[in-house]
Every structure is written in C-alpha cells, then in structure tokens.
C-alpha positions, 0 to 999 in steps of 0.5 A: 894565898889566904891565910887560915887558922887552922887550929888543932887540939892537943891532948896534954897526956903524953908525958910522964911529969904529971905525978897525979897521972900515974893512977891512970897510966902506972908506967909514968910515960902518960898515955903512951901506955895505951898506945903501946899496949893496943892490940891488932884486931882481926878486922879491916882497920889497921891497928895498932898505928905507931907514931914515926916521931916515937913515944916522945915526951910532949913536955919536953921543949925540944920536942915541941920546938920541933913539932911547932916547925912541923906544924907551921910547915904543913899549915897548922898554926894554932894549937888549942890545948885541952885544959884541966882543973881537978881537986882545985889545981890544974891537971896535965898543964906540963905539956903546955907549961914546960913543953910548948911555952918551953920551946924557943919557938914557941911565939911563932905558933898561936895558941888557946885553951879549951876548959876540959871541965868534964869529969875524970873517971877510968875510961883512962885507965886501960885495966879497968875502963868499964869501972863507973866511978869518978876520980874528979869532978869537973864541975867547979864552985864559984870560988874555984871558978874564979881561980880559975879565971885569974890563973888563965888570964895572968898565966895565958891570955897575956902572952903575945902569941895567945889567939885573940878574935878582934883583940879579945883572948878566946877561951872554949868551954867543953861541957856547959852543962858541967859548968852550969851545974857547979855554979848553980844555976843559968842566972849565977853562970851568966853572972860569973861569966859577965865577972870573968869578961870584967877581969879580962877587960881589967886586964887591958883587953877589948873583952872576953871571946867565949867559945862554946863546944857543940855537942848533940842538940837535944833538951838539957837542964838549963837550971842545973837544979830544976829539972822541968827547966829545959832547953837546947844548946842554942838557948844556952848560948844566948842565955850565957852570952857565948860569942861563938861555937865549934865542935870538938869531934864528929863523934859528938854529933853523928853516927861515926860507925861508918866510912869516913866518906859516908859521914861527911854529908851529915857533917856539912848538913850540921854545920848548915844547921848551927849557921842558920839556927845559932846566933853567934858564928859557928867555925867549922870543925874537921875530925881525922877520925874516931876509934877508941879502941887503944884504951880498951882490951875488948872491941868497942864501937863506933869506928870510923872506917877508911878515914884515909887522908884523901877523904880527910882532905875532902872534909878539909875542902868543905870547911874551906868553903864554908869558912870562905862563904860564911866566916870573917874569921877564918878559923877551922878547928881540927881533931887533933894534933895527937889523940892517938888513943881515939885514932883522930891525929894529925902527927905522922904514923907508920901507915900513912906517913905524913898524909894527914898534915900534907892534906892540911897542906895542900889545902891551907898551904904552908904558914908563916910564924906568927908575928905579933901585930906593931900595934899591940 
C-alpha cells in the first residue's frame, strides 16, 4: 500500500508548564480549562465532548509516547506543531520540547513547524473573549526574525525526524501579511527569507522548503506600508518565493455554518482553483470540523454540523484522490490532532470514540515507524 504523509496540526496549549499562559488559563492546566467548562447547548450539536484519554499534560513525554504510538497505528505519521514567538521569546514550546521530543519513541514520528505568527489576544481567555486588545504582537522585526531562524535551524531542522521535502526542511508560515508587516515591505521580507535560505544551506541542507498557509483569496496590502499597493495571496507566493501552499482550517476559506457534507464540494473546488492558479504545489487539507463555542460563554457561529467520522472519511478520500492525481509528494494536512476548543480533533472522544482516527486508517492504512534514510 502506498505510504502517505498524513500531517496533523498540534495546538500546544494542553499543559500547565507554560507560566505565561496563566493570564489566559488561570487554573494552570492550559486550555483544558476552557474544554472542561464548556456547557451543553440546546441544539443538535453534541457539546461538550470529552477526551477519552483524559485532560492529559501533552508536555509529559510519557503521554506523548502513547500518543505517538496511537497516531502511527492509525496512519498519522507527521505532527505539525503550532509554534509561537512573542515578546522576544518562544511561547507554548514545552509540548514540543519536553513532551514530543522527550518521548523515547519520538524519532519514529516526523514533525515540522508552522510559525503561528498571528497576534495574541483575549480570544484565549473565556472570561473576556470579546475584549479587543492585543497582548503580544505576532509581527516581528528583522532582528527578531533572524533569532527565530537561527533557533529553528539549530533546535529542530537538524533533527533526523524533522520533516523534509527533497531533503529541504519544511517551515510553514501562518500569517504572511503579519510577516510582511513586521519586516517592513515585500522587498525587505524577500531579503529576510533569502537570508533564511542561506542559513539553512550553511547548516548543510540543500535548501529551505517554505510553505504558506492560504486564507481567503482577496486583495491584501503587499507592501506593509502603502495601502494603494495591493495584490492577492498567489501574488505573495511568487514575490516571496514560497515553495508550496496548504490550508490550516476549512473556516478560513468557506462557509462553515452548514452540514459537513454540504461544504465538501466547495472545498474540492477550492483545491482545484489553487492547483490551476498558483505557481507552486498545493497540498490538500482536510478539517475534522469547526465549532469555537468551548471558548465562549455565549453561542457563536459558524458551526459545522454532522461532522461524523463517516463524513470526515469522505473528505479524506477526496484528499487521497487529489494527491494521487497531482502531487509527487503525498502530503495531506489535517486540522487537527487536538483542537478541542475548536471541535476539530482526531483524538478520541466520548461520542465517536476512535472514529476519526479509524477513518484515517481506513483510507490510508496504518503507518510503520519512520526510519532515517541510510544516505542521510
């Protein structure tokens, strides 16, 4: 059976080891605090769902040892860690550094980073999610950008199980507009990214594989300064030299306030548009669902309904067909491993059990542990 790279995003907030997180989740258990306080709603959605594995500390290497085994057993063989840099230092890094990389079997599983360089605000704080105030800026100046580059090369890229395409470490950037905003303009951003590539080559790799998270396709300010100079996401790809694109969540590009089955045709059309209009490969993305209500004390929309494992499986079959037909690298991204506060997770729950994981195994098969190529 053909091997696919099934890459699930990880939201690294389910730990109490990050002291700065207590301003959002005062109980010291990370965002499990919001999950546990989610209230039953008087509608057809099954809320709140609870994790079968419990509210475990995902910065605990023993916990991640078990999760790695379960992921591989069900066909998930890559973790994409949401990675943060705020106020001149990393944030929520313990789940990766202590949990995943501390697990005795971590090298059986590949991983890479998505720099989640969005602003941080009180959307994480259930006590006051409507408070429109920025706690930390996600945009970074050139000095901080260079620190980020050196850190990820030294701590992560050099690990044998860091995910690579054609030998090049993959690094995804979530908010390209914020990237340009921090670095000043398109030309300065391109120069910074070119220097990032140079550092990666100096570290012994053929090149850097830059991946961009695609949002809705619309006019955006591509200069960071001049509001009259606009473009689109596909213009940014060429201007900044990205090597591929994928999505993070269905909610970023389609109407998610409907049944899961109803949105899949629109998702497939968006994949085809990206394939034909963008100058780089698109790696298909499948979201498990979307319902952000565990973060709120009031009803908020959109909400994907009827996102059963059977419907999710149809999305996976679409992605498999796309990868088989168009991509030489069989990478498929999934939202997510553990986004419990957005109701989009693969981890087993008290409603569907292992259903979402079993859907992946049914479509793609189980996965053998990763082994570093002998030539590396």
